[in-house]
C-alpha positions in Angstrom: -14.5 29.9 10.7 -13.1 26.5 9.7 -9.4 26.4 9.3 -7.7 25.0 6.2 -6.1 22.3 8.3 -9.5 21.2 9.6 -10.9 21.1 6.1 -7.9 19.1 4.9 -8.4 16.6 7.8 -12.1 16.2 7.0 -11.3 15.7 3.3 -8.7 13.0 4.0 -11.0 11.4 6.5 -13.8 11.2 3.9 -11.3 9.9 1.4 -10.1 7.1 3.7 -13.7 6.1 4.3 -14.3 5.9 0.6 -11.2 3.9 0.2 -12.4 1.4 2.8 -15.8 1.1 1.1 -14.1 0.8 -2.3 -11.7 -1.8 -1.0 -14.5 -4.1 0.0 -16.8 -3.4 -2.9 -14.4 -2.9 -5.8 -12.3 -6.0 -5.0 -15.3 -7.8 -6.3 -14.5 -6.3 -9.7 -11.0 -7.8 -9.3 -12.3 -11.2 -8.5 -15.6 -11.6 -10.3 -15.7 -15.4 -10.1 -14.7 -15.5 -6.4 -16.9 -15.5 -3.3 -17.3 -12.1 -1.8 -18.7 -13.5 1.5 -16.6 -12.5 4.5 -15.9 -15.4 6.8 -14.1 -15.0 10.1 -11.0 -17.1 10.5 -8.4 -17.8 13.2 -5.5 -15.4 13.2 -2.9 -17.3 11.0 0.5 -18.2 12.4 3.0 -15.5 11.6 6.2 -16.9 13.1 8.5 -14.6 11.1 6.6 -11.4 11.9 8.8 -8.9 13.7 7.1 -6.4 16.0 8.1 -2.9 15.1 7.8 -1.4 18.5 5.8 1.6 17.6 3.4 0.8 20.4 -0.3 -0.1 20.6 -2.7 2.1 18.7 -4.0 4.8 21.1 -7.6 4.2 22.2 -7.9 0.9 20.5 -10.2 -1.6 22.2 -11.0 -4.2 19.6 -8.4 -7.0 19.1 -6.8 -7.9 15.8 -9.0 -10.2 13.8 -8.8 -11.9 10.4 -11.3 -13.0 7.7 -11.4 -14.6 4.3 -13.0 -13.0 1.3 -12.4 -13.4 -2.5 -10.4 -16.6 -1.6 -7.7 -14.5 0.2 -7.2 -13.4 3.8 -7.5 -10.0 5.3 -6.6 -8.5 8.7 -8.6 -5.9 10.7 -8.1 -3.9 13.9 -4.3 -4.2 13.7 -3.1 -2.4 16.9 0.6 -3.3 16.8 2.6 -3.1 13.7 4.8 -5.9 12.4 7.2 -6.6 9.5 7.5 -10.0 7.9 10.6 -10.7 5.9 10.5 -12.8 2.7 14.1 -13.4 1.6 15.1 -14.8 -1.8 17.5 -17.7 -2.5 20.9 -16.3 -1.6 22.2 -17.4 -5.0 19.7 -15.2 -6.7 19.7 -12.2 -4.3 20.4 -8.9 -5.9 20.8 -6.9 -2.7 17.6 -4.9 -3.5 14.7 -4.9 -1.2 11.1 -3.7 -1.2 8.8 -2.9 1.7 5.2 -3.9 0.7 2.2 -2.0 2.0 -1.1 -3.7 1.4 -4.3 -1.7 1.0 -7.7 -1.7 2.7 -8.7 1.9 3.4 -6.8 1.9 6.7 -9.6 -0.3 8.0 -8.4 -3.6 6.8 -5.3 -5.1 5.1 -5.3 -7.3 2.0 -2.5 -9.3 3.5 -2.4 -12.1 0.9 -3.3 -10.5 -2.5 -1.4 -7.3 -1.9 1.2 -8.5 0.6 2.5 -12.1 0.8 1.8 -12.9 -2.9 3.7 -9.8 -4.0 6.6 -10.6 -1.7 6.9 -14.2 -2.9 6.8 -13.0 -6.5 9.6 -10.5 -5.9 11.7 -13.2 -4.3 11.6 -15.2 -7.5 13.5 -12.3 -9.1 16.1 -12.1 -6.4 14.5 -9.1 -4.5 14.0 -9.3 -0.7 10.5 -8.2 0.4 9.1 -7.2 3.7 5.3 -7.1 4.2 4.3 -4.2 6.5 1.3 -4.9 8.7 0.6 -1.4 9.8 -1.8 -0.2 12.4 -5.4 0.4 11.4 -8.3 2.5 12.3 -10.7 0.6 14.6 -13.8 -1.1 13.2 -16.6 -3.1 14.9 -15.2 -6.4 16.2 -17.8 -8.6 14.4 -18.0 -8.9 10.7 -21.7 -8.0 10.5 -20.9 -4.7 12.3 -18.0 -4.1 10.1 -20.1 -4.7 6.9 -22.8 -2.3 8.3 -20.2 0.4 9.0 -19.1 0.1 5.3 -22.7 0.4 4.1 -23.2 3.5 6.2 -20.1 5.0 4.6 -21.5 4.5 1.2 -24.5 6.6 2.1 -22.3 9.7 2.4 -20.8 11.8 -0.4 -17.6 10.8 -2.1 -14.7 13.1 -1.5 -14.1 15.6 -4.4 -10.4 14.7 -4.7 -7.6 12.8 -3.0 -5.9 14.6 -0.1 -2.6 16.3 -0.4 0.5 14.6 0.8 1.0 17.1 3.7 -2.6 16.5 4.9 -1.9 12.7 4.6 1.2 13.0 6.8 -0.8 14.5 9.6 -3.7 12.1 9.3 -1.6 9.0 8.9 0.8 9.7 11.8 0.6 6.1 13.2 1.0 4.4 9.9 3.8 6.7 8.8 5.6 5.9 12.1 5.2 2.2 11.3 6.7 2.7 7.8 9.6 4.6 9.2 10.2 1.9 11.8 10.1 -0.7 9.0 12.9 1.1 7.0 14.9 1.5 10.2 14.6 -2.2 11.0 15.6 -3.4 7.5 18.6 -1.0 7.3 19.7 -2.1 10.8 19.8 -5.8 9.7 20.8 -5.2 6.1 24.1 -7.1 6.4 22.3 -10.1 8.0 19.7 -10.2 5.3 22.2 -9.6 2.4 20.6 -6.2 1.5 22.1 -3.0 0.2 20.7 -0.3 2.6 20.8 2.2 -0.3 18.6 0.0 -2.5 15.4 -0.4 -0.4 12.2 0.7 -2.1 8.5 0.6 -1.2 5.4 -0.5 -3.1 1.8 0.1 -1.9 -1.7 -0.7 -3.1 -4.6 1.7 -2.7 -4.4 3.0 0.9 -0.9 1.3 1.0 0.0 3.4 -2.0 -1.1 6.5 -0.2 1.2 5.5 2.7 4.0 4.8 0.3 3.7 8.2 -1.3 3.5 9.8 2.1 6.6 7.9 3.2 8.5 9.1 0.1 7.6 12.7 0.7 7.4 13.1 4.5 9.1 10.0 5.9 12.3 11.9 6.7 14.9 9.1 7.5 12.9 6.4 5.7 13.6 7.8 2.1 12.7 4.9 -0.2 15.1 4.4 -3.1 12.2 3.9 -5.5 8.4 3.5 -5.1 5.4 1.8 -6.7 2.0 3.4 -6.6 -0.5 0.7 -7.5 -4.1 2.1 -7.9 -3.4 4.8 -5.3 -3.7 8.6 -5.2 -3.0 10.3 -8.5 -3.7 14.0 -7.8 -1.0 16.5 -8.3 1.6 16.8 -5.5 3.0 20.3 -4.7 6.7 20.8 -4.2 8.0 17.4 -5.3 11.7 17.5 -4.0 14.6 17.4 -6.4 15.6 14.0 -5.0 12.2 12.4 -5.0 12.5 8.6 -5.8 11.8 7.2 -9.2 8.1 6.2 -9.3 6.1 3.4 -11.0 2.3 4.0 -11.3 -0.4 1.5 -12.4 -4.1 2.3 -12.6 -7.1 1.0 -14.4 -9.4 3.4 -16.4 -12.4 1.7 -14.8 -11.1 2.2 -11.2 -14.1 3.2 -9.1 -12.0 5.4 -6.8 -9.4 7.2 -8.9 -10.6 7.2 -12.5 -11.5 10.5 -14.3 -9.3 12.6 -11.9 -6.5 13.3 -14.3 -2.9 12.2 -13.8 -1.5 15.1 -11.7 0.9 13.0 -9.8 2.7 11.9 -12.9 2.9 15.5 -14.1 4.2 16.6 -10.7 7.1 14.1 -11.0 7.8 15.2 -14.5 7.9 18.9 -13.6 10.4 18.1 -10.8 12.6 16.3 -13.4 12.2 13.0 -11.6 11.8 9.5 -13.3 8.2 8.2 -13.5 6.6 5.4 -15.5 2.8 5.3 -15.8 0.6 2.3 -16.9 -3.0 3.1 -17.5 -5.0 -0.1 -18.2 -8.4 0.0 -20.0 -9.9 -2.5 -17.5 -9.1 -3.9 -14.2 -11.2 -2.1 -11.6 -9.8 -1.4 -8.2 -7.8 -3.9 -6.1 -6.7 -6.2 -8.9 -3.3 -6.8 -7.2 -2.0 -10.3 -7.9 -5.4 -11.7 -9.0 -5.1 -13.3 -12.4 -7.7 -11.8 -14.7 -8.5 -11.6 -18.4 -7.7 -7.9 -18.4 -4.3 -6.4 -19.3 -4.0 -5.1 -15.7 -2.8 -8.5 -14.8 0.4 -7.5 -16.6 1.3 -4.8 -14.1 3.7 -7.0 -12.1 5.7 -8.0 -15.1 5.9 -4.3 -16.1 7.0 -3.5 -12.6 9.7 -6.1 -12.7 10.9 -4.8 -16.1 11.0 -1.3 -14.6 13.1 -2.6 -11.7 15.4 -4.3 -14.2 15.8 -1.1 -16.2 16.9 0.7 -13.0 19.4 -2.0 -12.2 17.6 -3.5 -9.2 17.6 -7.1 -10.6 21.3 -7.3 -10.7 23.9 -6.8 -8.0 25.3 -3.3 -7.7 28.8 -3.0 -8.9 
């Protein structure tokens, strides 16, 4: 007989595969006028990236590689996690900070659209940002092989729902370790970076939103002060703790991965008596991130900033 844990692991595995496929195909909806051709590029210089010391991904054989698509850059086969600081002008710094987790189905990372661009935008509002390049599941080393692996995924059934947070914590053990190490690093250098260690939040996109939610619920010592779930899991979460962080959620109604699944995660936060704000855009697809579009989903970042202001994170703590 199949155990419930095995069923849960298979479910989250299928969900991650669908996320990877959706990340590649649905980003096209976020960048209609942009070229969806994947072109291999040299690994960009990342002089400020700090190794997190969580070790190489067990069993990984393919080296880290990068490509360009939709006029933005992506990383694949990340085997060693890093954290890149983006610090605001000291005169504007509020003391708040955000760890940014790009998406990509745990098979790639949208480093620019859902990472660096987000960090720079936060800096303009006085918030320090740290882009987390977490370890990824291995994919074929060449882009043709990578694309073929995605096509094969699409031939399988879509998962019936998103995985529970407990299942995610087990399946995402390496990535959760990377997130915990990121929080530990930022807190250890908080004085140097002019950051209040009690005002460090996390925002994630798609798979990165799944990692953000998992970190909030199962990250133990990580404990984000607040979280942003941008087109990530929206199924109900059991046993939301009484001290769960305030959560901001943004999703498009035409999202090919998470539309028509209800809004259980919002209701879970409400039932626990925890603050939650939910923006449900008519159009935007999946993966809109920092792309500028004609749809109202483009306004998610301004709404997020307003939410941070409402919670006091755009001014120095008294």
